[in-house]
N, C-alpha and C positions, 0 to 999 in steps of 0.2 A: 204747963210748967216745964215738962221735958222739952217742948218745941222750943221755948225761950231759951231754955240752957245750950241745945243745939246751937239756935242763932247766934247766941253770944260768944261760943265757942268759934264759930265760922268766921264771925266778924273779927275776933282777936287774931286768930291766923292769917286772914288777908290783910290785917293791918301791919301785922309781923313781916308779911312777905313783901308789902310795899316800902317798909323800913329797910327790909333786907336788900331791895333792889337799888336803893339810893347810894350814890358814889360819885365818881368821876368818870365821865365818858370821852372819848377824842373820837372825833370822825375829821376825813378829809376829802378835798374835792379840788377839781381842776378839769382842764379841757379833755376831751376824749379824743381828739384829733389835731395834730399840728404838722407843719411842714418843716423837713429838715433844716435845720439853722435858725429855727424859732425859739424865742426865750419863753419859757413856760412859768406861769405863777400857780404855785400849789398853797391852798389854803387849809390850815390846820385848826379844827373848832373844838375847844375844850369846855366842857360844860360841868359845874360843881353843884349837883342836887343836894349836897350836904347842908345842915344849918351850920355849918361854922366853915372858915375861910382854909383853904388849903395850900400847900407850897408844892408845886408841881414842876418835875424837870423832864423835858422833853428831847428825844434823840431821834434825829432823822437821818439814817444812813442813805449817802448817794455814790452811787456807782454808775458807769457808764454813761456820765453825764458832766458837763462842767459847770461847777456851782458859780453862780452869779451874785446872788446876794442871798444871805449874809456868807461870811467865809467859812470854810470847813475848818474843822479840827482833826488832825491826824493825830491818833494817840502812838506812844511810843511802844516799840516791841520790846517786852519783857526779854531778858537772856534766855531764860529756861523755857521761851515758846516760840516755836518756829513760824506758826501763820500769825501774817499781819491783820489788825482788825480794820476793817474799811473805815476811811473818814466819814465824818457825820456833822451835823449841825446840832448845837444844843441851846435850850433856851431854860432858864430858870424863872419860873413864873409863881405869883401869887394870886389864887383865884379867890375872890370873896364868895361867902356863902350865897346859894342859890342865882349863881350868876354864870355868864360865860365869856369867854375870851378867844380871840383869833390872832394866829399868827400866820406869815405868809413867808416863804422863799422862793427864790428863783432860779432855776437850773436851764441848760441847753444841753438836751440827748445829742448825742455825738453818733447816731447810726439810725440807719431806716429800719422799721419793724415795731413791734411791740413793745414799749418801754414801760417796766413796772417799778413804781416807786418802793415796794414792799410796805410792810406796816411801820407805822411812827410807835416808839416805845414810849410810854409814859410812867414815871415813878412817882409815887406820893404815900406816904405812912407807911414805907417799906413793903408797898405792893407794886407790882408790875401789872401795866394794862397795856392794850395795844390797840390801835385804829385799823380800820380797813385798808387793803391796799387799793392802789390806783393803778389801773393800765391805760396808757396813752398809745394812740396810733400814730407813729411817724413817717409820713409819706415823702416821695418824691417832691424837691423843691423847684425842679423844672428851670433850672438855670443855664441848660446848654452845656453843661460840664457833665461829664459822665465819670463820678466820683466813687470809683470802685471801692476805695479803701474805707468810704463810710456805709456800704452797702448797696450802692446803686448798680443796677444791673439790667440786662433786657426784661427779667421778670418784675424786678420792682419798680421799676422806672423807665418804662419804654420813651417817653417823651426827652429823656437825656441819653438814654443808651439804646440807640436804634440796634436792629440784628446787625451782627459782625464786629461790635465793638469790643475792644479789650475790658472786658469788666469782670473777668473770673468767673464766667458764666458761658457755658457751650449752649447756644440756642438752637442750633440745627435747623433754623429757617434756610430755605433755599431762595437765595436772594442774589447770588452771583458773589458773594463776598466770602471769603474763606476765614471762618472765624478763628482767630489766634488762641482762643480758649479751650478749642477741641482737641481730643486725641488725633494722632494721625489716623485718616481714612474716615474719621467719624462724620465730618461734614462733607457732604455730597459736592458743596461749591469747591472744597479743596481739590477732590479729584478732578472736577471739570476743568480748575485752574491748570492742574498738573498735566492733563491732557492736552490742553490748548499748548502748554511749552514744549510737550514733547512732540506735538505736530510741529511747529515752528521749528524745533531743533532738526526734526526730519527734513523738514523743508531746505533749510539751509544747506543740509547734507547733499541733497539732490542737486543743489546749485552748484555744489564744489566739484561734484563728479566731472 
């Protein structure tokens, strides 16, 4: 009899736990690596595990990227607040009971490096839930242009920025080129070049004597 009571108690507890875990969940996916200038499609998956339909507001903040589709919403700054809220994309969705829905958006990251989307905010029944964040590696586009303003340099993009390029990066490679991004006397090639001109000047002085 006692074993039966314990079994029923455990069963009820587990059932309550399963019910408590039901709700709305958000997950996000997209490519892990792109080239600079590529347009990225991010997919947001919303799953409703409840027995009733729910209205969900999704908000996706977009920074350090150009929003391609849909358009960004830029909130107004209240007079008593100094910091501006970043622009975001918003969806108002109705998710039927026990069903899933997917929305997508397209962006173009604006610099080389690790681009992180942050978490998507979901609001339903006055609750806030969040998705996973997503990190995308933005690599060199290899277009034979050293675009230092986009983060390309000898370290991140040797294909477009060979050593000695004006790329906001002092590479200190001994290549016979005086790197314009190095401090005075930091690049040995600058010293070699200076020594050459000094020798040439001395040679002219000898001719004029």
